[in-house]
Each structure stands twice: as C-alpha cells, then as structure tokens.
N, C-alpha and C positions, 0 to 999 in steps of 0.2 A: 505493499499498500504506500503512497505516495501522499504530501499534502496535507501528511497530519499533522493538527497540532498539540507542542508536545507540554504535557503539566510543569515545565520545570521554569526555573528562575535562579538567576544570580543569588548567591548567599549573600548578606548582609550583615556581614558579626559588628558586633558596637566597639570589640577592639582593633586595632588596624588589623588589615586583609593577612591572614595569612598565604606566601607560599600558594600558588596552584600545585593538586595533588598532580604527580605525573599522569599525563596523560599514558594510556595502554598502547603498547609499541603495534598492534593491529586495532584498527577500525572495527566495530561491529557492522556487521551484514544487516541493512533497515529494513530488506524485503525479509530476511529472517526476522526479525524482531516483530516487526509488523503484523505476519503472519500466526505469530504466536499472544496475538494481544487480542480485544476487542474492544473496541469504542462503540459499547453501550451506555445504556444510561445508567448501567454500576460505577463504569468508570467515569462517566463525569459525575457522579454523585461523589466518590473517594477524593478524585484532586478539583474539585472545583467545589464543591460544599463543604465536605466532614471538616469539621474542624480540627483534627489531628493530622490531616492529611493536603489539605486547600493551598496549594501555592499563591492564592493570587484573590485578592478583596476584591470587593466593590471600589471600594479609594483607591485602589493599585490600578484596576482597570480607568476609572476615571480619570485619572493623570495622565493616564497613556495617551487618551483622547485627545482629552485637552491638548497637546501636547504636538499630538499628528496634525488636528485641525487648525488649529493658529500657526504652527508651522507654516503648512500648505497656504493658507491663507495671506499670511507674509505673502511671499513671494508670487502666488496668482495675484493679490492687491485685490482681491474678492472675497465673498463669501465661497464655500465649497458648494455644490450642487452633486455630486454623486460620489460614491463609495463604494469600489471593490474588496471585500475582506477575502482571502485568499485562505484555507484552510481556517475556515472562521468557528468549526464546531460548534457548538448554539447558538450562536451567533451574541457574543456576551458584550461586543460591542454595541449592539442595534441599539438597544435603548439608552445607551448612553449620546449616539449622535444622532435620533430623535432627539432628544429632550435639547440639544444643543443647537441643533440643525435640521427642527422640523420639516425643512421643506426639501431636504439631501433626499437623494433617491439610495438606498443603501440595498447590497448583491452581496450575496455573499455566498460562497461555496467551499464543499467539505464531503470528503469521502464515506462520513460515517451512513449508514443507513437508519440508526435509530434519530442522528438530528437533524436529517433531510426532515423525516416522518413524524419526527415532534415539533420541529418550530419554522420546516418549509414556507408554511403559509402565512405564516405570521412574522415572521420576521423576512422573508425574502429569500430563504434557501436554499440553491439546488445544490444537487450532488456533482462534484468534479473535486480535483486534484493539481496541483503544481504543475501535475502534468500535461494540463488539458486547457491550459493555459495556451497553446499555441491554435486550436481553434476559435478563438472568443475574439472577436473585434471591437472595435473603439476604442476610447480611450476615457478614463476620469478621474476627476480633482484628485480625487485622493485613494490610494493602492495601498492596501494592509495588508503585510503577511506575518504574521507575527507569533511567533512559536512555533514552527512551522520547520525552517530550512537545515536546520543539525540533522531531521532524520532522512532526509532526501542524499539518494548517491549521487557519486560526483559527476557523471557523464549528464545524470536528468538537469540538475541541478545548474551547471552550464548551459544548458540550451535554455528551460527555463527562464534566466537570467535574462535573455535578449528579448522573451516576450514580456515579463514582468514591464522590461523600459517600455517598450513599446502601447503597451496600456494604461505608461503613466502620461498624466498630461499636466501634473503641478507637482506632486510628490508622493517618494513610496516610502511609508512607513515599515523597514523589513526589521523589527526583532529577532536576532539572533543569539546563539547561546556559544563561545568557544571554549580551545583546550586550555584560552588563561583563565576564565572564570572558573571561582568557585560555583556549583551547581545543588541546589537540592529541590527532592521531588521526585519524579520520576521521570528516570535515565537508560531507561531497555529503550537501545534501538539507536541512543543519542551520539552521533559521531563526531568527536569534538575535534574542530581543525583550528587552524593558527589563524587570530582576528588577520591577519596580514595576507592568508589565502582567500579571505571574503573580499576584501579591501582589491584585491584585483580581480576576481571575477567580475564584483558590483562596476568598475571603471572599465575591465574589457566589455559589458555589456551597453554602458553608455552614460552610469549614473557617478553622479560626482556626489561628495558629502555634505549635506548641510545642518548638521546637529546629531543629536542621538537616535541615531535607528534613523535618521531623519535623509534621505536622498532624492536628488532631482534629477530629471533628465538632462541626456546635456543640450536639449534642443529650449534651454532654461539659462544658459550658462551664460549669456549673457545681460540676463536681467541681473543678476547677482553681482553685488562687491566684492572684492578681492577677501576681504578678513568676515566676509557671511558663510564661506564656504571653505572647505580643504580643497585644493588642484593638485 
C-alpha cells in the first residue's frame, strides 16, 4: 500500500534533544509492512484517539493547518480556494479548513477503505494513493501531504514528487520525518531517510523550501524575496 498516513511524529523532550538513534542498516520494506497492517477503525482509534497511544491532538493539527494556510496565502496574496490532502486518513484537516476558510474546496484522497466509507461523503474523501497522483489533473492552492512520504519506496516517491509539483498552484505542505528525527508513535514500515535526501528529491521535482514543511513550486520563485525562501 502506498500513500498511507503514518501515526508518528517527532518527539519533543523537555530537556535538550539527545542525538538521534542510529538508523537501521537496512530500510524496512514498506510494501511488506503495509501488508501486515490494517488501516481500519481500530487503527485510527489507537493512533488518533487513544489517550495512551495517540500522537496528534486537535490543537496540534489546528496549528499545522494555520501554518499551511497562512503561508500559502502569504505567497498567493489572496485567500486559498482549494485544498488537496494526499493520504488524508479520516480527513482530520477537513473541519479545520472548513472553520478557517469556509469557501475553500477540500479534496481528500486515501487508500483506506474504512476512511472512505466512513468519511468519504461527509468530508469529500475518495480512494487513492500517492501513486495515483499521475492520473489527477488541475492545480490546488494548497496541497497537503502530511506524514505520508516516509512510508513510500524510493522510486515511487521520486515519480510522485513530480506530480505533486504539477498539482501545486500555491504551496505544498509536506510533513515528513527523517533519519535525524527522534520519532514516537507507529513506526512500523517507516523508512528513515536523511533530510538531505528529501531536499534533493523536492528540488529536482521543482520545489523551493519556504518554511517549516512548506514548499513553493518554482513557477512562483520570482514572487519570493531572497530571505523568504531557501534557494
């Protein structure tokens, strides 16, 4: 399975962060890991709602949505009117986008049958994965791909990054965990790649970094001042 939202996040210790644990010498096979996991209601109950296991709370999600929307609108110089959420799970971003930008059109895609059956009609979620981006057309003011890419094999990720770029009309919010991060939560099947590897893949696809997890398509490079982006 590809395009799965990982229920994991960087750990944030109160004390100064320790050096990240050494990465395994061999990356896990995401396809094998995905076959062993079920993305049903039990999975989402455990990692998104259980007090003992959940890794995201509504306040943290709201802050990410605010960051993504405000950064997109800063560079677009207008309110966003479309959002594509890749690997959206149950559509956790949907109520926040609706509350902040009621007129923005939200589109979610996810490979989970449960998520689509339970929230598809209510939150405009259809079945699909990162690999399916090649068949999607149009542009979106904000493209979200949060906690997904660290589950995807290298060749598929490189191919999909070019389609991610093609679909991004304003800003891509791509939250991905790296080899250098200390990670808590569900790490089964998570591939620990160096941060520099992702930077090179995104740059080769045509993206320019513009903040925390925020990437602009190179078509907007002339709209950004030197110190607004990392060139």
